[in-house]
VOGU-3710 file (C-alpha; in Angstrom, 3 decimals, decimal comma):
1> xxxxxxxxxx> 12,482/12,308/-25,636  10,882/10,873/-22,558  12,927/8,611/-20,303  11,960/4,951/-20,433  10,818/4,300/-16,855  10,065/0,792/-15,705  6,503/0,291/-14,431  5,976/0,887/-10,719  2,427/-0,114/-9,914  0,521/-0,929/-13,056
11> xxxxxxxxxx> -2,289/-3,430/-13,392  -0,490/-5,875/-15,753  -2,632/-7,751/-18,250  -2,580/-11,517/-18,053  -0,560/-12,763/-20,967  -2,630/-15,862/-21,537  -5,920/-14,174/-22,365  -9,297/-15,873/-22,169  -9,382/-19,033/-24,201  -5,802/-18,713/-25,471
21> xxxxxxxxxx> -3,570/-19,963/-22,689  -1,383/-22,883/-23,592  -2,337/-23,090/-27,281  -1,820/-21,258/-30,513  -3,521/-18,003/-31,369  -7,148/-18,516/-32,380  -8,772/-17,885/-35,676  -5,796/-17,020/-37,863  -7,462/-17,527/-41,214  -5,120/-17,287/-44,189
31> xxxxxxxxxx> -2,109/-18,072/-42,018  0,540/-20,542/-43,239  0,359/-24,188/-42,219  1,398/-24,655/-38,561  5,062/-25,441/-38,049  5,181/-28,673/-35,948  8,320/-27,668/-34,044  7,072/-24,178/-33,191  3,628/-25,439/-32,202  5,131/-28,138/-29,973
41> xxxxxxxxxx> 7,292/-25,599/-28,153  4,345/-23,227/-27,804  1,942/-25,867/-26,512  4,501/-27,123/-23,979  4,862/-23,614/-22,540  8,415/-23,118/-23,832  7,668/-19,634/-25,136  11,331/-18,635/-25,364  11,968/-21,615/-27,635  8,835/-20,852/-29,647
51> xxxxxxxxxx> 9,959/-17,244/-30,067  13,332/-18,335/-31,461  11,659/-20,773/-33,849  9,193/-18,134/-35,096  12,045/-15,682/-35,651  13,851/-18,301/-37,700  10,706/-18,896/-39,763  10,351/-15,146/-40,287  13,825/-15,107/-41,824  13,451/-18,229/-43,972
61> xxxxxxxxxx> 9,822/-18,219/-45,163  7,702/-15,978/-47,326  5,461/-15,042/-44,365  7,863/-12,884/-42,382  5,243/-10,548/-40,921  2,995/-13,356/-39,711  5,869/-15,153/-37,987  7,206/-11,926/-36,488  3,763/-11,397/-34,972  3,807/-14,934/-33,573
71> xxxxxxxxxx> 7,322/-14,379/-32,216  6,199/-11,176/-30,487  3,264/-12,998/-28,912  5,539/-15,787/-27,647  8,027/-13,260/-26,237  5,243/-11,475/-24,375  3,990/-14,753/-22,909  7,552/-15,488/-21,805  7,573/-12,228/-19,856  9,992/-10,487/-22,220
81> xxxxxxxxxx> 8,048/-7,342/-23,000  11,053/-5,517/-24,481  11,740/-8,198/-27,093  8,029/-8,492/-27,807  7,808/-4,776/-28,555  10,898/-4,863/-30,781  9,502/-7,782/-32,772  6,088/-6,157/-33,094  7,737/-2,990/-34,415  9,103/-5,023/-37,343
91> xxxxxxxxxx> 5,664/-6,212/-38,459  4,104/-4,538/-41,514  0,339/-4,904/-40,864  -0,471/-4,361/-44,551  1,240/-7,650/-45,341  -1,085/-9,582/-43,010  -4,385/-11,208/-43,852  -7,406/-9,205/-42,558  -8,076/-11,537/-39,626  -4,381/-11,421/-38,724
101> xxxxxxxxxx> -4,432/-7,625/-38,796  -7,073/-7,737/-36,093  -4,928/-10,176/-34,149  -1,992/-7,809/-34,503  -4,036/-4,887/-33,186  -4,988/-6,991/-30,179  -1,332/-7,911/-29,662  -0,279/-4,252/-29,836  -2,959/-3,412/-27,274  -1,648/-6,139/-24,988
111> xxxxxxxxxx> 1,830/-4,650/-25,265  0,498/-1,214/-24,395  -1,402/-2,514/-21,378  1,538/-4,573/-20,193  3,545/-1,328/-20,110  0,742/0,666/-18,490  -0,186/2,591/-21,651  -3,940/2,248/-21,234  -4,909/5,254/-23,349  -2,817/4,073/-26,294
121> xxxxxxxxxx> -4,282/0,570/-25,944  -7,815/1,917/-25,976  -7,090/4,037/-29,052  -6,019/0,895/-30,926  -8,996/-1,112/-29,691  -11,353/1,630/-30,872  -10,192/0,966/-34,439  -11,198/-2,708/-34,271  -14,546/-3,704/-35,810  -15,962/-6,231/-33,290
131> xxxxxxxxxx> -18,203/-7,812/-35,943  -15,147/-8,918/-37,926  -13,481/-10,776/-35,056  -13,320/-14,509/-34,580  -14,811/-15,945/-31,402  -11,439/-16,108/-29,618  -10,510/-12,619/-30,783  -13,813/-11,221/-29,529  -13,099/-12,660/-26,082  -9,655/-11,076/-26,100
141> xxxxxxxxxx> -11,087/-7,778/-27,337  -13,463/-7,412/-24,402  -10,833/-8,634/-21,920  -8,397/-6,028/-23,203  -10,952/-3,239/-23,026  -11,871/-4,256/-19,485  -8,207/-4,184/-18,486  -7,682/-0,779/-20,128  -10,614/0,740/-18,270  -9,310/-0,865/-15,077
151> xxxxxxxxxx> -5,931/0,826/-15,522  -7,672/4,136/-16,187  -9,717/3,802/-13,008  -13,099/3,521/-14,778  -14,396/0,544/-12,839  -17,959/0,759/-14,188  -16,834/0,608/-17,812  -14,458/-2,245/-16,962  -17,333/-4,221/-15,457  -19,540/-3,465/-18,494
161> xxxxxxxxxx> -16,939/-4,979/-20,846  -16,752/-8,112/-18,730  -20,534/-8,401/-18,687  -20,400/-8,444/-22,503  -17,617/-11,019/-22,348  -19,553/-13,399/-20,073  -21,870/-15,052/-22,656  -18,858/-15,762/-24,897  -17,173/-17,978/-22,302  -17,832/-21,701/-22,040
171> xxxxxxxxxx> -15,269/-23,036/-19,555  -16,427/-22,885/-15,942  -13,079/-21,636/-14,649  -13,059/-18,729/-17,123  -16,671/-17,898/-16,243  -15,865/-17,908/-12,508  -12,851/-15,629/-12,959  -14,842/-13,247/-15,130  -17,630/-13,060/-12,551  -15,113/-12,374/-9,807
181> xxxxxxxxxx> -13,559/-9,602/-11,906  -16,987/-7,979/-12,447  -17,710/-7,944/-8,733  -14,186/-6,805/-7,873  -14,527/-3,810/-10,228  -17,974/-2,819/-8,987  -17,043/-3,234/-5,327  -14,510/-0,427/-5,794  -17,301/2,052/-6,563  -19,002/4,089/-3,832
191> xxxxxxxxxx> -22,553/2,988/-3,011  -23,853/6,323/-4,286  -22,411/5,648/-7,751  -23,845/2,132/-7,805  -27,278/3,491/-6,943  -27,303/6,486/-9,268  -25,896/4,763/-12,356  -27,630/1,387/-12,097  -29,437/0,537/-15,380  -33,097/-0,484/-15,006
201> xxxxxxxxxx> -34,266/-4,095/-14,724  -33,640/-6,547/-16,397  -30,225/-5,235/-17,503  -27,464/-7,727/-16,563  -25,027/-5,020/-15,446  -27,826/-3,494/-13,392  -28,298/-6,832/-11,675  -24,599/-6,974/-10,856  -24,707/-3,455/-9,439  -27,744/-4,262/-7,298
211> xxxxxxxxxx> -26,041/-7,417/-5,991  -22,825/-5,554/-5,230  -24,731/-2,977/-3,194  -26,365/-5,781/-1,196  -23,098/-7,592/-0,495  -21,343/-4,359/0,475  -24,058/-2,695/2,534  -26,614/-5,093/4,011  -25,764/-6,321/7,541  -25,654/-10,088/8,112
221> xxxxxxxxxx> -29,035/-10,094/9,859  -30,814/-8,862/6,715  -28,627/-10,433/4,060  -30,643/-13,615/3,488  -33,863/-11,684/2,815  -32,144/-9,180/0,531  -30,499/-11,926/-1,516  -33,764/-13,846/-1,859  -35,448/-10,722/-3,196  -32,571/-10,171/-5,613
231> xxxxxxxxxx> -32,753/-13,763/-6,904  -36,508/-13,390/-7,434  -35,963/-10,220/-9,441  -33,001/-11,617/-11,456  -33,742/-15,384/-11,681  -31,444/-16,145/-14,635  -28,652/-13,756/-13,789  -25,082/-15,088/-14,342  -24,190/-14,231/-10,722  -26,886/-16,565/-9,395
241> xxxxxxxxxx> -25,669/-20,032/-8,461  -21,969/-20,770/-8,015  -20,780/-17,163/-7,669  -23,396/-16,247/-5,093  -22,759/-19,444/-3,140  -19,055/-18,663/-3,046  -19,668/-15,139/-1,823  -22,113/-16,104/0,893  -20,575/-19,312/2,240  -22,593/-22,110/3,762
251> xxxxxxxxxx> -26,358/-21,674/3,815  -28,218/-21,574/7,119  -25,546/-19,700/9,063  -24,907/-16,012/9,673  -22,762/-14,946/6,727  -20,045/-12,339/6,674  -19,325/-11,220/3,136  -15,708/-10,235/2,495  -13,981/-8,802/-0,600  -12,724/-11,192/-3,227
261> xxxxxxxxxx> -9,427/-12,757/-2,333  -10,380/-13,126/1,329  -11,897/-16,262/2,751  -15,575/-15,818/3,680  -15,795/-15,713/7,447  -18,786/-17,648/8,801  -20,036/-16,764/12,254  -22,420/-18,771/14,402  -22,973/-15,756/16,646  -25,264/-12,788/15,988
271> xxxxxxxxxx> -23,632/-9,453/15,099  -23,009/-7,064/18,008  -25,756/-4,609/18,809  -25,295/-1,058/17,446  -23,179/0,978/19,830  -21,839/-2,098/21,610  -18,227/-2,070/22,710  -16,060/-3,669/19,953  -14,380/-6,882/20,948  -10,757/-6,304/21,977
281> xxxxxxxxxx> -7,931/-7,717/19,932  -7,053/-11,062/21,537  -3,684/-11,738/22,989  -1,090/-13,487/20,865  -1,526/-17,255/20,676  0,918/-19,173/22,787  4,041/-20,399/21,037  3,621/-23,974/19,760  5,817/-26,873/20,725  9,146/-26,807/18,829
291> xxxxxxxxxx> 8,157/-29,865/16,798  4,890/-28,436/15,410  4,560/-26,309/12,261  3,941/-22,599/12,738  4,268/-19,202/11,070  7,342/-17,333/12,276  7,151/-13,542/12,590  10,305/-11,426/12,821  9,546/-7,984/14,278  11,585/-5,370/16,231
301> xxxxxxxxxx> 9,770/-5,905/19,530  12,268/-3,667/21,355  14,025/-0,448/20,402  12,830/2,576/18,390  10,700/0,528/15,985  8,788/-1,311/18,723  5,605/0,857/18,414  5,443/0,079/14,684  5,993/-3,610/15,395  3,223/-3,616/17,987
311> xxxxxxxxxx> 0,712/-2,199/15,493  1,643/-4,858/12,914  1,504/-7,559/15,583  -1,987/-6,436/16,627  -3,201/-6,659/13,022  -1,753/-10,137/12,539  -3,251/-11,425/15,785  -6,678/-10,024/14,875  -6,540/-11,651/11,435  -5,400/-14,950/12,938
321> xxxxxxxxxx> -8,208/-14,861/15,486  -10,815/-14,172/12,755  -9,492/-16,868/10,391  -12,140/-19,635/10,292  -9,718/-22,234/8,911  -9,538/-25,038/11,533  -6,089/-26,004/10,199  -4,588/-22,531/10,603  -1,057/-22,507/11,981  -0,151/-20,648/15,174
331> xxxxxxxxxx> 1,972/-17,493/15,086  5,325/-17,267/16,836  6,739/-13,755/17,291  10,520/-13,360/17,549  12,429/-10,155/18,297  14,451/-9,248/15,210  16,615/-6,847/17,242  18,465/-9,562/19,140  21,326/-10,970/17,101  21,842/-11,725/13,424
341> xxxxxxxxxx> 18,702/-11,656/11,264  19,916/-14,559/9,130  20,494/-16,690/12,225  17,029/-15,793/13,553  15,467/-16,886/10,252  17,385/-20,183/10,197  16,399/-20,893/13,797  12,717/-20,448/12,954  13,073/-22,794/9,978  14,902/-25,406/12,041
351> xxxxxxxxxx> 12,127/-25,330/14,670  9,341/-25,910/12,132  8,303/-22,588/10,565  6,618/-23,163/7,216  6,455/-19,430/6,379  8,177/-16,385/7,828  6,730/-12,867/7,997  9,155/-9,968/8,427  11,561/-8,475/9,101  10,326/-4,865/9,120
361> xxxxxxxxxx> 13,594/-2,931/8,909  14,732/-2,343/5,319  18,363/-3,274/5,938  17,342/-6,609/7,441  15,098/-7,375/4,472  18,058/-6,656/2,176  20,282/-8,942/4,272  17,885/-11,858/3,841  17,454/-11,113/0,140  21,196/-11,255/-0,423
371> xxxxxxxxxx> 21,823/-14,096/2,013  21,468/-16,942/-0,450  18,964/-19,778/-0,413  15,812/-19,353/1,656  14,289/-22,816/2,266  11,031/-21,291/3,589  9,270/-18,380/1,826  9,566/-14,972/3,470  7,074/-12,109/3,353  9,241/-9,093/4,171
381> xxxxxxxxxx> 7,479/-6,029/5,546  9,581/-3,473/3,723  11,014/-3,012/0,240  14,771/-3,152/-0,030  15,610/-1,351/-3,264  17,331/-3,587/-5,806  17,907/-6,492/-3,415  15,861/-9,500/-4,544  15,442/-13,200/-3,861  13,016/-15,584/-5,557
391> xxxxxxxxxx> 11,789/-16,843/-2,165  11,383/-13,407/-0,574  8,305/-11,269/-1,197  8,661/-7,574/-0,364  5,588/-5,848/1,053  5,244/-2,497/2,769  3,561/0,897/2,868  5,832/2,594/0,352  5,312/6,392/0,337  6,660/6,468/-3,215
401> xxxxxxxxxx> 3,708/4,370/-4,387  1,379/6,857/-2,709  3,097/9,761/-4,464  2,678/8,047/-7,828  -1,020/7,337/-7,376  -1,827/10,825/-6,083  0,033/12,182/-9,105  -1,859/9,763/-11,351  -5,137/11,089/-9,953  -4,117/14,639/-10,848
411> xxxxxxxxxx> -3,106/13,586/-14,354  -6,323/11,656/-14,822  -8,215/14,811/-13,762  -6,586/16,748/-16,595  -3,907/18,566/-14,613  -0,696/19,448/-16,431  1,415/21,839/-14,361  2,418/21,009/-10,799  3,426/23,443/-8,085  5,044/21,615/-5,185
421> xxxxxxxxxx> 4,979/22,568/-1,509  6,992/20,389/0,863  8,605/20,482/4,317  12,304/21,291/4,497  13,157/17,812/5,840  15,025/14,832/4,334  11,704/13,005/3,916  10,182/16,041/2,211  13,082/16,230/-0,237  12,861/12,500/-0,936
431> xxxxxxxxxx> 9,170/12,869/-1,825  9,845/15,971/-3,945  12,523/14,133/-5,915  10,289/11,142/-6,555  7,254/13,221/-7,501  9,319/15,361/-9,874  10,744/12,338/-11,721  7,365/10,631/-11,914  5,350/13,686/-12,971  7,804/14,605/-15,717
441> xxxxxxxxxx> 7,755/10,981/-16,834  3,996/11,270/-17,311  4,576/14,326/-19,499  3,683/16,958/-16,902  5,607/20,083/-15,980  6,870/21,409/-12,650  6,179/25,110/-12,176  8,058/25,665/-8,926  8,912/23,967/-5,632  8,770/25,795/-2,311
451> xxxxxxxxxx> 9,728/24,607/1,161  8,175/25,360/4,550  9,268/24,608/8,101  7,535/21,480/9,333  5,240/22,236/12,292  6,463/25,817/12,171  4,480/28,813/13,317  4,055/30,445/9,941  3,986/28,887/6,459  2,426/31,964/4,849
461> xxxxxxxxxx> 5,631/33,100/3,132  6,138/29,775/1,334  2,483/29,651/0,264  2,569/33,259/-0,958  5,747/32,660/-2,968  4,273/29,531/-4,549  0,978/31,125/-5,560  2,749/34,188/-6,932  4,405/31,948/-9,509  1,112/30,421/-10,772
471> xxxxxxxxxx> -0,107/32,147/-13,971  -3,814/32,988/-13,431  -4,763/31,971/-16,972  -3,603/28,361/-16,412  -5,147/27,780/-12,979  -7,591/25,094/-14,141  -4,752/23,024/-15,625  -2,525/23,596/-12,600  -2,513/22,045/-9,150  -0,528/22,116/-5,957
481> xxxxxxxxxx> 1,073/18,878/-4,806  1,242/19,221/-1,045  3,550/17,073/1,054  2,386/17,452/4,635  0,968/15,666/7,643  -2,542/16,373/8,918  -1,461/19,161/11,294  0,495/21,113/8,679  -2,135/20,486/5,999  -4,850/22,027/8,207
491> xxxxxxxxxx> -2,706/25,146/8,523  -1,595/25,393/4,905  -4,678/24,444/2,894  -6,888/27,422/3,831  -4,070/29,699/2,651  -3,812/27,824/-0,656  -7,470/27,841/-1,659  -8,397/31,416/-0,829  -7,506/34,689/-2,508  -4,972/34,223/-5,270
501> xxxxxxxxxx> -5,169/30,422/-4,991  -8,952/30,193/-5,311  -9,945/27,461/-7,754  -6,601/25,647/-7,854  -6,703/21,928/-7,040  -4,646/20,486/-4,202  -3,521/16,841/-4,126  -1,575/14,963/-1,474  -0,710/11,553/-0,017  -2,191/9,649/2,927
511> xxxxxxxxxx> -0,059/11,630/5,386  -2,738/14,368/5,428  -5,297/11,829/6,708  -4,996/11,039/10,407  -7,359/8,069/10,063  -9,414/9,245/13,028  -12,633/11,117/12,153  -12,461/14,758/13,231  -14,962/16,688/11,073  -14,525/19,922/12,989
521> xxxxxxxxxx> -10,739/20,099/12,661  -10,795/18,693/9,133  -13,076/21,424/7,822  -9,811/23,142/6,980  -9,012/20,270/4,590  -12,153/20,645/2,463  -11,384/20,190/-1,239  -8,113/18,338/-0,666  -7,735/15,175/-2,768  -5,581/12,316/-1,460
531> xxxxxxxxxx> -5,145/8,541/-1,727  -5,032/6,173/1,237  -5,573/2,583/2,364  -9,166/1,336/1,826  -9,306/0,073/5,416  -9,395/3,646/6,735  -11,446/5,206/3,933  -14,148/2,519/4,330  -14,049/1,942/8,102  -17,290/-0,071/8,227
541> xxxxxxxxxx> -16,287/-2,563/5,524  -14,530/-5,818/6,343  -16,768/-7,027/9,159  -14,761/-8,417/12,098  -11,542/-6,906/10,737  -12,899/-3,515/9,693  -11,406/-0,376/11,188  -14,705/0,141/12,974  -14,568/-3,315/14,558  -10,940/-2,779/15,631
551> xxxxxxxxxx> -11,540/0,740/16,950  -10,389/-0,196/20,449  -7,005/-1,192/19,028  -6,816/1,960/16,901  -7,514/4,095/19,983  -4,464/2,744/21,798  -2,199/2,914/18,731  -0,244/6,150/18,084  -1,722/7,904/15,006  1,518/7,580/13,023
561> xxxxxxxxxx> 1,235/3,780/13,238  -2,492/3,224/12,670  -2,041/2,118/9,051  0,395/-0,555/10,208  -2,523/-2,427/11,768  -3,829/-2,814/8,201  -0,369/-3,964/7,120  -0,536/-6,672/9,786  -3,995/-7,767/8,620  -2,760/-8,134/5,057
571> xxxxxxxxxx> 0,524/-9,760/6,061  -1,397/-12,632/7,665  -4,038/-12,967/4,938  -1,522/-12,779/2,079  0,367/-15,906/3,134  -1,970/-18,387/1,383  -2,243/-16,056/-1,636  1,450/-15,688/-2,487  1,707/-18,699/-4,781  -1,341/-17,625/-6,776
581> xxxxxxxxxx> -0,044/-14,054/-7,045  3,181/-15,398/-8,467  1,586/-17,851/-10,907  -1,243/-15,626/-12,153  -0,141/-12,107/-13,209  -3,785/-11,014/-13,459  -4,741/-12,014/-9,924  -5,522/-9,178/-7,535  -6,022/-9,481/-3,798  -8,429/-6,971/-2,263
591> xxxxxxxxxx> -6,568/-6,144/0,915  -6,878/-3,688/3,774  -3,923/-1,690/2,431  -5,105/-1,662/-1,196  -5,638/-3,899/-4,185  -2,468/-5,977/-4,158  -0,567/-7,466/-7,089  2,905/-8,908/-7,518  5,376/-6,861/-9,535  8,942/-7,342/-10,657
601> xxxxxxxxxx> 11,459/-8,472/-8,065  8,666/-10,105/-6,025  7,591/-6,655/-4,834  3,934/-6,328/-3,887  2,276/-3,290/-5,424  -0,656/-1,508/-3,782  -3,432/0,245/-5,662  -5,016/2,682/-3,239  -8,368/4,397/-3,070  -8,758/8,154/-3,360
611> xxxxxxxxxx> -10,991/10,570/-1,498  -11,727/14,272/-1,229  -12,482/16,112/1,999  -16,008/17,524/2,060  -17,577/19,004/5,189  -14,622/17,731/7,164  -15,024/14,113/6,045  -13,183/12,140/3,347  -15,663/11,270/0,583  -14,611/8,360/-1,714
621> xxxxxxxxxx> -13,635/9,145/-5,307  -12,918/5,543/-6,280  -9,824/3,483/-6,903  -6,615/5,337/-7,738  -5,803/5,389/-11,462  -2,419/3,866/-12,259  -0,385/5,783/-14,811  2,811/4,550/-16,438  5,570/7,157/-16,907  6,168/7,658/-20,613
631> xxxxxxx> 2,729/6,254/-21,445  0,364/9,147/-20,794  -1,121/11,353/-23,479  1,503/14,004/-24,339  0,985/17,488/-23,011  0,913/20,230/-25,610  3,820/22,650/-25,184
//
């Protein structure tokens, strides 16, 4: 029996699906007359109360299966996935009316997706006959399929489902969100995929793909002409009008297009000439008067963590400088290494901080989480285990999340047996332990684990021992999970992929990617698959805050801390998004560190992008698939 892991970084499905939020399930022909008490509780948003009422009706009426289904739906909307699954397990679908059986299949698919079981959800959805669905059910059907493909990492198929959903929607807010989701999915695809797989005119999806390529690739100086040509070619396209206006900002000015979730940055200045020196990151804004509102930032500006703090600080200052909002609040940086962290937080609040970013050190985040009431929201820059507080959001570059998504990529590629190579360090053992638990939870097997001396002179013995254990007849289903930094990976990989290891796949985390292009040295990494922050894998995307634009800051940042600049960018830009992330489980913020969502315990989850080294350069493979332990297709023994 597989262990029942909790989800780590799934793309949870919004519980109030299109057209169904805040009202009873649509189109339940043959269902009993509505119960006034249950419907009142449901409509008021008291889903816990509605669940209890439906359970009572299941016990006292002759329509037990129908009311159990309704109780499961209410439990799921209340965020109680465990109870929802237990109630759904009690339903006998054969006792339901035909239209209710379809509703039950949709409910079961929602439960699967909520737990990260995208393959199981898709298998159920494939049994549904779309022509037999009511209007509301058809909307839910396409939304569910889009979400399943999203979890599986098939962004093109996800967008196709939402294109089919579009004409079924009538409310402007639902239409806007659907359009944003289409663009968000397509923007995750490499330009080469968009070009090669674009359907011919006048296909609606083809129009979306053409528009996405324009918004991603055309520089501001040529954007107006390109968009005019697109609108001429696709005059009645659903993206024309409100969506396009939102993406391009105010007409008549030089437009900088940014990913969804970021505010469009409008510049009155022409873009810099090719090859021009990037603008330096500005100095920190001066501290405001004590009486004025500001954003407080708690960072270890002295001590061993000061280089990490400086990288985060640089990212926050750059994002603040690029923010076009005239009402933006100034930043005030405070050293978290001087005195009690709780006292430092309270002092910032007393002096007028409306939000606090930091601290960075895990123990300090835990102290704030356990310290009682927090009158001002906090965006912590680390994740503190089980410590939680409703007013504290935990954000950071968790290596465990990277391990999971690299492992998910291997599983999605059909790999079954893992052979692990790691440094003989505490960090190496921590990553081995996490990978082993996660991979076995997916249903995979661990062949062997070997250790090497980090930055040692010779890793040949460990590599030879590992490859000797790999059965030749299973090589295509096997892979090596390599835990290494860029220097060790360049030494180890050529030994892995030649001779006895020829043909075996190698997967790793972002630690193998220095973030600084070095095609000559990285020839030794060819074939290696890894997942990393989009900011480094797409250095020319993001305009004024792209890695390319901030190259001068990257050059003076130690390589081990480069990704923390991206953390600083997101820390600043997430502040106005936190409330929406908390209120809307489906909302995703396209950040520099990944596609961000809010998970349990107010922990921000990152969905990375993956790449494979070819000719010494990382070539994009697309967004990392998110797999839920215990939810993957079982591996045959």
